[in-house]
C-alpha positions as CSV (number, residue, x, y, z in Angstrom):
1,M,8.9,-9.7,-34.4
2,V,9.1,-6.1,-33.1
3,D,11.1,-3.7,-35.3
4,L,13.4,-2.0,-32.8
5,T,15.0,0.2,-35.5
6,R,11.9,2.4,-35.8
7,K,11.1,5.3,-33.6
8,F,8.0,4.8,-31.5
9,D,5.7,7.6,-30.4
10,V,5.4,6.2,-26.9
11,L,7.7,3.8,-25.1
12,V,6.1,2.2,-21.9
13,I,8.5,0.6,-19.5
14,G,6.5,-1.8,-17.2
15,G,3.7,-4.3,-17.7
16,G,1.2,-3.7,-14.9
17,N,-2.1,-2.0,-14.7
18,A,-0.7,1.6,-15.0
19,A,1.5,0.6,-18.0
20,L,-1.3,-1.1,-19.9
21,C,-3.8,1.7,-19.3
22,A,-1.3,4.2,-20.6
23,A,-0.4,2.0,-23.6
24,I,-4.1,1.5,-24.5
25,S,-4.9,5.2,-24.1
26,A,-2.0,6.2,-26.3
27,R,-2.8,3.7,-28.9
28,R,-6.4,4.7,-29.0
29,A,-5.2,8.3,-29.6
30,G,-3.3,7.1,-32.7
31,A,0.2,6.7,-31.3
32,S,2.6,3.9,-32.0
33,V,3.3,2.1,-28.7
34,L,5.9,-0.3,-27.5
35,V,5.6,-1.9,-24.0
36,L,8.7,-3.3,-22.4
37,E,7.9,-5.9,-19.6
38,G,10.9,-7.0,-17.7
39,A,9.4,-10.2,-16.5
40,P,8.6,-13.4,-18.5
41,K,5.2,-13.5,-20.0
42,F,3.8,-15.9,-17.3
43,Y,4.8,-13.4,-14.6
44,R,3.8,-10.3,-16.5
45,G,2.0,-7.5,-14.7
46,G,4.1,-6.9,-11.6
47,N,2.0,-6.5,-8.4
48,T,-1.2,-6.0,-10.4
49,R,-1.4,-9.8,-10.6
50,H,-2.0,-9.8,-6.8
51,T,-4.6,-7.0,-6.7
52,R,-8.3,-7.7,-6.5
53,N,-10.2,-4.3,-6.4
54,M,-10.1,-0.7,-7.3
55,R,-11.4,2.3,-5.3
56,C,-13.2,5.0,-7.4
57,A,-15.5,7.9,-6.6
58,H,-19.1,7.4,-7.8
59,D,-22.3,9.3,-7.3
60,A,-24.8,6.5,-7.0
61,A,-25.1,2.7,-6.3
62,T,-24.4,0.4,-9.3
63,D,-24.9,-3.3,-10.0
64,I,-21.8,-4.0,-7.9
65,L,-21.6,-1.1,-5.5
66,T,-24.1,-0.6,-2.7
67,G,-24.2,3.1,-2.5
68,P,-22.5,6.5,-3.5
69,Y,-18.9,7.3,-2.7
70,S,-18.4,11.1,-3.1
71,E,-15.3,12.9,-4.1
72,Q,-15.2,14.6,-0.7
73,E,-15.6,11.3,1.2
74,F,-12.8,9.8,-0.8
75,W,-10.6,12.8,-0.1
76,E,-11.3,12.6,3.7
77,D,-10.5,8.8,3.7
78,L,-7.2,9.6,1.9
79,L,-6.4,12.2,4.5
80,L,-7.1,9.8,7.3
81,V,-4.7,7.2,5.9
82,T,-1.9,9.6,5.1
83,E,-2.4,11.7,8.2
84,G,-2.4,14.8,6.0
85,Q,0.8,14.1,4.1
86,T,-0.9,14.3,0.7
87,D,-0.4,16.4,-2.4
88,E,-3.8,17.9,-2.4
89,E,-3.8,19.1,-6.0
90,L,-2.7,15.8,-7.4
91,A,-4.9,13.7,-5.0
92,R,-8.1,15.7,-5.9
93,Y,-7.3,15.4,-9.6
94,M,-6.9,11.6,-9.2
95,I,-10.2,11.4,-7.2
96,R,-12.1,13.5,-9.8
97,E,-10.8,11.5,-12.7
98,S,-11.4,8.2,-11.0
99,K,-15.2,8.6,-11.6
100,D,-14.7,7.7,-15.2
101,I,-12.6,4.6,-14.6
102,L,-15.4,2.2,-13.6
103,D,-16.9,2.4,-17.1
104,W,-13.6,2.9,-19.0
105,V,-12.0,-0.3,-17.8
106,V,-15.2,-2.2,-18.8
107,E,-14.7,-0.8,-22.3
108,Q,-11.2,-2.4,-22.3
109,G,-12.7,-5.9,-21.5
110,V,-12.4,-5.9,-17.7
111,R,-15.4,-7.2,-15.8
112,W,-16.6,-6.6,-12.2
113,Q,-18.1,-8.8,-9.5
114,P,-19.8,-8.0,-6.2
115,S,-17.4,-7.2,-3.4
116,L,-16.2,-9.7,-0.9
117,G,-17.5,-9.6,2.7
118,G,-15.9,-10.3,6.0
119,T,-13.6,-7.7,7.5
120,L,-13.2,-5.8,4.3
121,S,-16.5,-3.8,4.4
122,L,-15.8,-2.4,0.9
123,G,-19.1,-3.1,-0.8
124,R,-19.9,0.6,-1.2
125,T,-16.4,2.0,-2.0
126,N,-14.4,-0.6,-3.9
127,S,-15.1,-2.5,-7.2
128,F,-13.7,-6.0,-7.4
129,F,-12.3,-7.5,-10.6
130,L,-14.1,-10.7,-11.8
131,G,-11.3,-13.3,-11.6
132,G,-8.9,-11.0,-9.7
133,G,-5.9,-9.1,-10.8
134,R,-4.6,-11.6,-13.3
135,A,-7.9,-11.8,-15.1
136,M,-8.0,-8.0,-15.3
137,L,-4.4,-8.0,-16.7
138,N,-5.3,-10.6,-19.3
139,A,-8.2,-8.5,-20.5
140,L,-6.0,-5.4,-20.8
141,Y,-3.2,-7.3,-22.6
142,L,-5.8,-8.7,-25.0
143,T,-7.2,-5.3,-25.8
144,A,-3.7,-3.8,-26.2
145,E,-2.7,-6.4,-28.6
146,R,-5.9,-6.1,-30.6
147,L,-5.3,-2.4,-30.9
148,G,-1.8,-2.9,-32.2
149,V,0.3,-2.2,-29.1
150,E,3.6,-4.1,-29.5
151,I,4.9,-5.9,-26.4
152,L,8.3,-7.4,-25.5
153,Y,8.8,-9.7,-22.5
154,D,12.0,-10.4,-20.6
155,A,12.9,-6.9,-21.7
156,E,15.5,-5.6,-19.4
157,V,16.3,-1.9,-19.7
158,L,20.0,-1.2,-19.1
159,D,20.1,2.6,-19.5
160,L,18.0,5.6,-20.4
161,K,19.3,8.4,-22.5
162,I,18.0,11.8,-21.3
163,E,19.4,15.1,-22.4
164,G,18.3,18.5,-21.3
165,G,15.3,17.0,-19.6
166,M,14.2,15.3,-22.9
167,F,13.9,11.5,-23.2
168,L,15.7,10.2,-26.3
169,S,16.1,6.4,-26.0
170,A,16.4,3.4,-23.8
171,T,19.1,0.7,-24.1
172,L,17.4,-2.7,-24.1
173,K,19.4,-5.9,-23.3
174,Q,19.5,-8.3,-26.3
175,G,21.6,-11.4,-25.6
176,D,25.0,-10.3,-24.6
177,A,24.6,-6.8,-26.2
178,G,22.3,-3.9,-26.0
179,V,20.1,-2.3,-28.6
180,E,18.8,1.3,-28.6
181,V,15.1,1.8,-28.6
182,R,14.0,5.4,-29.6
183,A,10.7,7.0,-28.7
184,A,9.2,10.5,-28.6
185,T,7.7,9.9,-25.1
186,L,8.6,7.7,-22.2
187,V,6.0,6.3,-19.7
188,A,7.9,4.9,-16.7
189,A,5.5,2.4,-15.0
190,A,8.0,-0.3,-13.9
191,G,7.1,-0.3,-10.2
192,G,9.3,0.4,-7.2
193,F,12.1,-1.3,-5.3
194,E,10.1,-3.3,-2.8
195,A,11.7,-6.5,-4.0
196,N,15.2,-5.1,-3.7
197,I,16.3,-6.1,-0.2
198,E,19.6,-4.3,-0.4
199,W,17.9,-1.1,-1.3
200,L,15.3,-1.6,1.5
201,K,18.1,-2.1,4.0
202,Q,19.3,1.5,3.3
203,Y,16.2,2.7,5.1
204,W,15.1,-0.3,7.3
205,G,18.5,-1.7,8.2
206,D,19.0,-5.4,8.7
207,A,15.4,-5.9,9.6
208,A,14.7,-5.9,5.9
209,D,16.3,-9.3,5.7
210,N,13.3,-10.7,7.5
211,F,10.7,-9.1,5.2
212,L,8.5,-11.2,3.0
213,I,7.8,-9.6,-0.3
214,R,4.1,-10.2,-1.0
215,G,4.5,-9.2,-4.6
216,T,6.6,-9.8,-7.7
217,P,10.4,-10.4,-7.3
218,Y,10.8,-8.2,-10.5
219,N,10.1,-4.9,-8.8
220,R,13.7,-4.0,-8.1
221,G,13.6,-0.3,-8.8
222,S,16.1,-0.3,-11.7
223,I,14.1,2.3,-13.7
224,L,13.4,4.4,-10.7
225,K,17.1,4.4,-9.9
226,M,18.1,5.4,-13.4
227,L,15.6,8.3,-13.5
228,L,16.8,9.6,-10.1
229,A,20.4,9.4,-11.4
230,K,19.4,11.4,-14.5
231,G,18.1,14.2,-12.3
232,V,14.4,13.5,-12.1
233,Q,13.0,14.9,-8.8
234,E,12.0,12.4,-6.1
235,V,9.0,12.9,-3.9
236,G,7.8,11.0,-0.9
237,D,9.5,9.3,2.0
238,P,11.4,6.1,1.2
239,T,11.3,5.1,4.9
240,Q,7.5,4.7,4.5
241,C,5.7,2.0,2.5
242,H,2.4,0.1,2.2
243,A,3.5,-2.8,4.4
244,V,0.9,-5.2,5.6
245,A,1.2,-8.2,7.9
246,I,1.3,-11.5,6.1
247,D,1.5,-15.1,7.1
248,A,5.0,-16.0,8.2
249,R,4.6,-19.3,6.3
250,A,4.3,-17.4,3.0
251,P,7.1,-17.7,0.4
252,K,9.8,-15.0,0.3
253,F,8.3,-13.5,-2.9
254,D,5.0,-13.6,-4.8
255,G,2.8,-14.9,-2.0
256,G,0.1,-12.5,-3.1
257,I,-2.9,-11.1,-1.3
258,I,-4.0,-14.5,-0.1
259,T,-1.2,-14.4,2.4
260,R,-2.4,-11.2,4.0
261,H,-4.0,-11.3,7.5
262,D,-7.4,-9.7,7.8
263,S,-8.0,-11.0,11.3
264,V,-6.4,-8.4,13.5
265,V,-9.6,-6.8,14.8
266,F,-10.8,-10.2,16.1
267,G,-7.8,-11.0,18.3
268,I,-4.8,-9.7,20.1
269,V,-1.3,-9.3,18.6
270,V,1.8,-10.1,20.6
271,N,5.5,-10.1,19.8
272,K,8.0,-12.8,20.5
273,H,8.0,-11.8,24.2
274,A,4.2,-12.4,24.3
275,E,3.6,-8.7,24.8
276,R,1.0,-6.6,23.0
277,F,2.3,-3.5,21.3
278,Y,-0.6,-1.7,19.6
279,D,-4.4,-1.2,19.7
280,E,-5.7,-4.0,17.5
281,G,-9.2,-2.4,17.3
282,E,-8.2,1.2,16.7
283,D,-10.5,1.6,13.7
284,I,-12.5,-0.4,11.2
285,W,-10.2,-2.7,9.3
286,P,-10.1,-1.3,5.8
287,K,-8.7,2.0,7.1
288,R,-5.9,0.6,9.3
289,Y,-4.7,-2.8,7.9
290,A,-1.7,-1.2,6.1
291,I,-0.1,0.0,9.4
292,W,0.6,-3.5,10.6
293,G,3.5,-4.4,8.5
294,R,5.5,-1.5,9.8
295,L,4.4,-2.2,13.4
296,V,5.6,-5.8,13.1
297,A,8.8,-4.7,11.5
298,A,9.6,-2.7,14.6
299,Q,9.3,-5.8,16.8
300,P,12.2,-8.1,17.8
301,D,13.1,-10.4,14.9
302,Q,10.2,-8.8,12.9
303,I,7.8,-11.5,14.1
304,A,4.4,-11.3,15.8
305,Y,1.4,-13.6,16.5
306,I,-2.3,-12.9,16.3
307,I,-4.2,-14.9,18.9
308,F,-8.0,-15.2,18.7
309,D,-10.8,-17.4,19.8
310,S,-11.8,-20.3,17.5
311,T,-15.4,-19.0,17.5
312,V,-14.4,-16.1,15.3
313,V,-12.4,-18.1,12.8
314,N,-15.1,-17.7,10.2
315,S,-15.5,-14.0,10.7
316,F,-12.6,-12.8,8.5
317,M,-11.0,-13.5,5.2
318,P,-8.7,-16.6,5.7
319,T,-5.2,-16.7,4.5
320,L,-3.8,-19.5,2.3
321,F,-2.6,-21.2,5.5
322,P,-5.0,-22.5,8.3
323,P,-4.7,-21.2,11.9
324,I,-2.8,-23.3,14.4
325,K,-5.1,-24.5,17.2
326,A,-4.6,-25.7,20.8
327,D,-6.8,-26.6,23.8
328,S,-5.2,-24.2,26.1
329,I,-3.2,-20.9,26.1
330,A,-0.1,-22.8,27.5
331,E,-0.3,-25.3,24.7
332,L,-0.7,-22.6,22.1
333,A,2.3,-20.8,23.5
334,G,4.4,-23.9,23.2
335,K,3.6,-24.3,19.5
336,F,5.1,-20.9,18.9
337,D,8.0,-21.1,21.4
338,L,6.4,-18.3,23.4
339,D,6.7,-18.0,27.2
340,S,3.4,-19.5,28.4
341,T,3.3,-17.6,31.6
342,A,3.9,-14.3,29.8
343,L,1.2,-15.1,27.3
344,E,-1.3,-16.1,29.9
345,N,-0.7,-12.9,31.8
346,T,-1.0,-10.8,28.7
347,I,-4.4,-12.3,27.9
348,A,-5.6,-12.2,31.5
349,N,-4.7,-8.5,31.8
350,F,-6.4,-7.7,28.6
351,N,-9.6,-9.5,29.5
352,A,-9.6,-7.9,33.0
353,A,-9.5,-4.4,31.4
354,V,-12.4,-4.9,29.0
355,R,-15.6,-2.9,29.5
356,P,-18.7,-2.5,27.3
357,G,-18.4,0.3,24.8
358,Y,-18.2,1.3,21.2
359,L,-15.6,1.6,18.5
360,R,-15.9,5.0,16.9
361,S,-15.0,5.0,13.2
362,H,-13.4,7.9,11.3
363,R,-16.8,9.2,10.3
364,A,-18.2,9.2,13.8
365,R,-20.3,6.1,13.4
366,R,-20.6,4.2,16.6
367,L,-19.9,0.5,16.1
368,P,-20.9,-2.0,18.8
369,H,-17.7,-3.3,20.4
370,R,-16.2,-3.9,23.8
371,R,-13.4,-1.6,25.0
372,A,-10.5,-2.3,27.2
373,D,-9.4,1.1,28.7
374,A,-6.5,-0.1,30.7
375,A,-5.2,-2.1,27.8
376,K,-6.1,0.7,25.4
377,N,-7.9,-1.7,23.1
378,S,-11.2,-2.0,21.4
379,L,-11.6,-5.7,21.5
380,G,-13.8,-8.0,23.6
381,A,-12.7,-10.4,26.2
382,Q,-12.4,-13.9,24.8
383,D,-10.6,-17.1,25.5
384,R,-7.8,-17.4,23.0
385,D,-7.1,-20.8,21.5
386,A,-6.0,-20.2,17.9
387,A,-3.2,-18.3,16.4
388,L,-1.4,-17.2,13.3
389,S,2.2,-16.0,12.9
390,R,2.9,-12.9,10.9
391,L,5.8,-11.0,9.3
392,P,5.9,-7.6,7.6
393,G,5.1,-7.9,3.9
394,A,6.3,-5.0,1.7
395,A,3.8,-4.3,-1.1
396,R,4.9,-0.9,-2.3
397,H,7.1,1.9,-1.1
398,H,6.5,5.6,-0.8
399,L,9.4,6.9,-2.9
400,H,8.2,8.2,-6.2
401,L,9.0,10.6,-9.0
402,S,7.8,14.2,-9.0
403,R,5.7,15.5,-11.8
404,H,7.9,18.7,-11.6
405,P,11.5,19.1,-12.7
406,R,14.0,19.0,-9.8
407,E,14.6,22.8,-9.9
408,Q,10.9,23.5,-9.8
409,A,10.2,21.0,-7.1
410,G,13.0,22.8,-5.1
411,A,15.0,20.1,-3.4
412,H,18.6,20.4,-4.6
413,G,20.8,17.4,-4.0
414,D,20.9,15.1,-1.0
415,E,20.8,18.0,1.6
416,G,17.5,19.3,0.2
417,R,15.9,15.8,0.0
418,Q,17.0,14.9,3.5
419,A,15.6,18.1,4.9
420,G,12.3,17.3,3.2
421,R,12.1,13.8,4.6
422,Q,12.9,15.1,8.1
423,H,10.1,17.7,7.7
424,V,7.6,15.0,6.7
425,R,8.6,12.8,9.7
426,R,8.3,15.8,12.2
427,R,4.8,16.6,10.8
428,R,3.7,13.0,11.0
429,D,4.9,12.4,14.5
430,H,3.5,15.6,15.8
431,G,0.2,14.9,14.2
432,R,0.0,11.5,16.0
433,Q,1.0,13.0,19.3
434,C,-1.7,15.7,19.0
435,A,-4.3,13.1,18.1
436,R,-3.5,10.9,21.1
437,Q,-3.7,13.9,23.4
438,G,-7.1,15.0,21.9
439,L,-5.7,18.4,20.8
440,C,-6.2,19.7,17.3
441,G,-7.9,17.2,15.0
442,R,-6.7,18.6,11.7
443,H,-3.1,19.2,10.7
444,G,-1.7,21.6,8.2
445,D,1.1,24.1,8.5
446,D,-1.0,25.7,11.2
447,H,-2.1,22.3,12.6
448,R,-5.8,23.0,12.1
449,Q,-6.5,22.3,8.4
450,R,-5.9,18.7,7.6
451,V,-6.4,15.2,8.8
452,R,-8.9,14.2,11.5
453,T,-7.7,11.2,13.5
454,G,-10.3,8.7,14.7
455,G,-13.1,10.9,13.5
456,R,-12.5,13.4,16.3
457,T,-12.3,17.1,15.7
458,G,-10.2,17.7,18.8
459,S,-10.8,19.7,21.9
460,G,-9.8,23.0,20.3
461,A,-6.8,23.3,22.6
462,K,-3.7,24.7,21.0
463,C,-0.7,22.5,20.2
464,T,2.4,22.9,22.2
465,E,4.3,23.4,18.9
466,L,2.2,25.5,16.5
467,E,5.1,26.5,14.2
468,F,6.7,24.2,11.6
469,S,9.1,25.3,9.0
470,K,7.7,24.7,5.5
471,R,9.3,22.1,3.3
472,P,12.5,23.6,1.7
473,T,11.9,25.3,-1.6
474,A,15.5,25.9,-2.4
């Protein structure tokens, strides 16, 4: 039994990868540590249970990685994905420190395996856990317990006591009552609110009712909400998230990564009206897969269908569910209640627009492909006789806590936070517009310093809007 009357050096709220690494590090440094995991033991670990790899900078090939992945390349990849909306100081610190992780986690009992193939193309950049996320978690828990870290499951935190910016204690639910757990230091690693549909609806509206939550149902954001209520500064944009497209046949919660679609670059994606709505072959898959959840969420009824030729069915990582096949486009449309004429026209128009060409990756590599200029697509003409349905799957949101106090971060109250969000959106939307027009390729406050889109440096022409007000500082 855990003695809750004692004062711990470190209290860790959460039970996933971040929580366990913090607990192990603190314990190895000599601290007494208590971990509070809100889920039952079987479901411990949050969304870490569904992960399968880790991206770290490294200077040379290893037994499991095919080549070097420099800090600068990691930084450029991050800029590409975030379109420049990145805390550079924090990001570069994370990248630099990541170089030690590959060996550190092995010292904690975690084992690696060679990377998976298919559309992932991560053999040089990402290290895959032997046995997946759950095996990695089991190794970390075993190490933590051997070191003397104390762990409580089904540990619901009801309140946090914070005075003058100093953490004092947490109130833990025990039966019908609560018990105060005191600690000198708090590590809040309890995940976000991606499983809290009502909270998601504040930013996404009623569309959130149709979201499938690929991860744990226990990430409801209760600790995040408590800390925000106590005056901790928020950072990020809650209208953004890591939302991928997952199979519409997946369960509402906990479907995991095996429900994610990795097949977009091999087909065309249409909405319920049998209309395409984005360039499926915009870039190599590992750089762009996380945009598809949001794209599908913007479609009618938050549903879309990826349609591909059966000859490519073995070219990508399959989901848990097999594709639905048909002998003709009309038959396939009928199986999804799509308008057969509209679908036939969409596919015919796409195929008619295809010409030979290349897909240019973000690092200016030319990848053999076929390009459809009129359809603005980088895919090849094919007959389409297999399909998968897809819904947005929220994996994690982009609302976090700042490492600075609210006063230092400089967003006072709702007005300041809202102004910051609007500033981020303006910068993001303007960056995309410039990229599409082939203007400046890097975006900062002067629109020349940050992210390159599609590997292009731009024409050098000036933006139509060169001035942006900086994020509010008061």
